[in-house]
N, C-alpha and C positions, 0 to 999 in steps of 0.2 A: 440545643435548647428543647425542653419539654414542650409538647403541644397540647397538654391536657393537665388541668389541676382540679382536684375534687376533694371536698371535706364534708364531714357530717357534724352538725352542731351538737355540742354536749347538752342536750335538752334537760332543763331542770324544772319543767312544768311552769314556765312563765305563761302569763295570761294575755296581756295587751298585745304583745308581739312575740311570735315563736318562729325561729328559723330552723329548718330541718336539714338542708344541705345546700351547698353553693359551690361554684366552680367556674372555670374558664377553659375554653377550647379553641384551638385553631383547627377547624374541620378539614378533613380530606375532601377532595372534589367529589360531589354527589353524595356525601355522607348523609344518611337518612336516619331519622328517629321517629318511632311510632308505627302504627297508631297506638296511642296510649291515653289513659284517663287517670289523672293524678287525684290524690285525696286532698291536696292543698293547692294554694296558688303557686305558680311557677313562672317567674318573669325572666325573659332573656333580653339583653341589650346587645345590639350588633355594633361591634367596634369597627370592623372593616369587612369588606366583601358583601355578598348578597346571597339570597336564598328564598325559599318559598315556605309559607306557613299555612296550614289548613286546619280549620276549627269548625266543628259541627255546631250549627246554630240551633236555637229553640225550635225553629220550624222544620228541622231535619236537614236543611241544606248544609253543605260543607264547602264554602267558597275558599279559593286560594288567594293568599295575599303575598305579593312580592315585597320582601323586606330588605332594605339596604342599610349601609352604615349610618349611624345616627338615629336609627329607628329601633323598635323593639316589639315584642309580642308577649302576651300573657296567656298561659294555660289556666283556666278556671277549674275549680274542683268538680270532678266527675264529667268534665267535657272531653269528648274524644278528639284528639288532635294528632297531627303529623307535621313534620318539618324536615326539609332537606336542603343541603347546600348546593350552590351553583356549581356546575362542572368546571367552568373556566375561572371563576372568581369566588371560591368558597368563602363562607363567612367565618369570622372570628367573633366569638361572643362570650359574655360573662352572664351567669345566671344565679338566681337565688330562689329557693323554694321556701315559702313562709306562710304564716296564718296568724290568727289572733283577733282579739276583740276590736282593735282599732283598724284592722285591715279593710274590712268591708266598707266602712264609712269613708276611708281614705280613697279607695278605688272608685267609689261612687262619685266623690268630688272630682276625681281625675277624668271621669268620663269613660274609663275602661269598663267593659262588660263582656259577657260571652258573645254578644252580637257585634261588639266593637272592640276586638282584642288587640288592635295594633297601636303601639305607642308612637305618637308624634309630639315633639316638644316645640313650644313657642319660644323657648329661651336657650340659647347655646350655653350660657354660663351655668344655668341650673342643670341642664342635661350633662354637662361636664362634671359638675359636682356629684350628681347621682352616680355616674360611671366610676368616679374616683372612690366613692364610698363602697360600691360593689367590689371593686378590685382590692380595696384595703381589706375587706372581710375575707376575700379569697386568699390573699397573701399573708394573713395573720391568723391562721386557724388555731394557734396555741395560746392566743390571748384568752382571758377569762370570759365566761359567758356574758357577764354584765357589760364588759368592755365591747364585745362584739355586738350586743344588743343596742348599745348606744349608737354605734355606726349603722345598725339596722334601722333605727328610728330616723336617722338622718337620711338614709337611702329612701325611706318611705315618704319623708317630708319633701325631698327634692323631686321624687317621682310625681307626687301630687301637685306641687306648685309649678313644675315645669309644663304641666298640661292644663291646669286650671288656676290661674293666678289670683282671681278674686271671687271664686265661687264657694269659698269656705263658708259654710253656714249650716243650719239645722235642716234636716230633711223634713219635707212636708207630710210624709207618710205617718199616719197615726200609729201604725205598728212600731215605727222607729222611736216615737215618743214613749210608748209603753216600755220598750226595751231599755231606753236610757233611764227611765224612772225605776225600773227593776234593778238595774246595775247599781244605781246610786243608793237604793235602799239596802242592797246586800253589802256594799262597801261600808255603810254607816252602821249596820246592825249584825254583821256576821258573828260577832262575839256573843250575841244573845241567842236565846232559844227560839229561833225563827223557823218557820216552815214554808213550804211552797205556797200553802194557802195564805200565809201572811203576806208574802211577796205579791201574789195575785190580788189580794185585797187592797194593798197599797196602790196598785194600778187601777183599782176599780173594776177588775175582771174576774170572771169565774175561772177556776183552776184549769178546766179543760181547754178553753180558748187561749188562756195565757200560756199553757204548756205548748200548744201548737205553734203560736207565733214566736215563742222563745226558741224552740227547736229549729224552726225555719231560719231564724236569724243567726244562731250561734252553733247549730249542728250538734247540740247536746241538750239534754233535759235540764230544767231549772235545778232539780236535785243534784244532778251530776256537776253542774257548774258551782253550786253552793258548796258542795263537798270539796271540789278541787280548789276553790278560792280559799276555803278555810285551811286546807293542807298547805298551800303555798305560804300563807301567813304563819302557820305553825313552823314550817321549815325555816323561815326568816328568824323566828324566835329561837329555834334550836341552834341555828348557826351563830347568832349574834349575842345571845344572852346566856346566863347561867340559871335561868328559871328551871324549876323541876318539871318533869313530864306532866304531873298533875296540874301545876299552875298554867302550863302552856295549853293543856286540854281545856281548862276553864276559859282561858283567854280567847279561844277560837270557838267557843260555844258548846263544848262537850263537858257535861257534869261527870260522866263516867269515863275514867282514863282508859279502860279496856276498850270501850267503843271507839275512842279516839285512836288508839293504837291500831285497831283493825282497819279503820278508815285510812290512816296514814300509810299503812303497809300496802293497801290496795292501790294507792296512787304512786308511791315511791318504791314499792317492791321490797322494803325492809322496815324494821321496827324504828320508832322514833329515836330510841337510845342508840341503835347501831348507826343510823344516819348521822346523828350528832357526833359520834366518835370519829366518823370519817370526814365530816364537813365543818365542824365548829371552828370559828375563828377565835384563837386564844387571845384573851385580853392581857395587855401588859400590866 
C-alpha cells in the first residue's frame, strides 16, 4: 500500500475558494518538513499518530505544539513553520493548500490565526465530516474542478463550524466593512466602465487608503482583483455561451475587444478564442 498521495488542483482562476495542492501521508518515524514559508494557507489534519509543529509568531517566538490524532495545524501565508513526526508513533495526516476571498473570514470565525494555529474541534461529528471531505478530495483528483471545489467548500464549512458553532457573524472591524462594500460593488457593476476611484468612492474613501486596506485584506490591488474578476466572468461566458468575443468583452466592461483580449491572455495565458476552443461546453 502506498504511504503517500499528492495531487495539484487544476486551477482555473476561481476567486472565492482556490485549492492548490492536497495529499495524504503516512510519515516515516522522525520525518521532518521545513522550515518553510508558504504563499497560501496549508492545513493538516492528523488522522493517527503524533508529532510536533513549530510556527513563528508575530512577536518572533517559535513555540512548539505537540499535535496528536484528531487535531490539526495551519500554516499561514508567509509564516515560517516546521513540523516533524514522532519517532515511535509517527503521524498520518491529510492536507490541503488553499486560499480565496472566503477563506480569511472563515478562519477568523474558526479562531485560527498565526498566533493560534492549532486545530481543536468541539464536535466529533463535524471533525469526522471535515476529514471525510479532505480524504474525498485527495482520492478523487480526476474529478472536475467545480466538483472538487464543492467538496472544498464543505471542508471549509466543517472546519469553521467544528471550532466555532455560533460565532458566525460580521466582523466589527471597519476595514472589513469597507472590503465587503467594495466586493459587493464590483459584483454588481463589473460589466460597467468602473474604475478603482469609483469603488473607493462607493466606500467613501480616498483611493490611496482604499488601495492599502484592500491589498492588506486580499493580497492584491483593487485593479488586479477587478481585472481577474472580469476575466473569470468572461471565461464562464466563453465556456457556456455562443456569444461573440465582442459581445463578451462588452459584457465584462470592455468596449475595446483588443484590450479585452490582452487582459484575458495575461490572466489565462492564451487568447479568448483559443481558450474557448479548448474549454467550451457544446450545447445540444
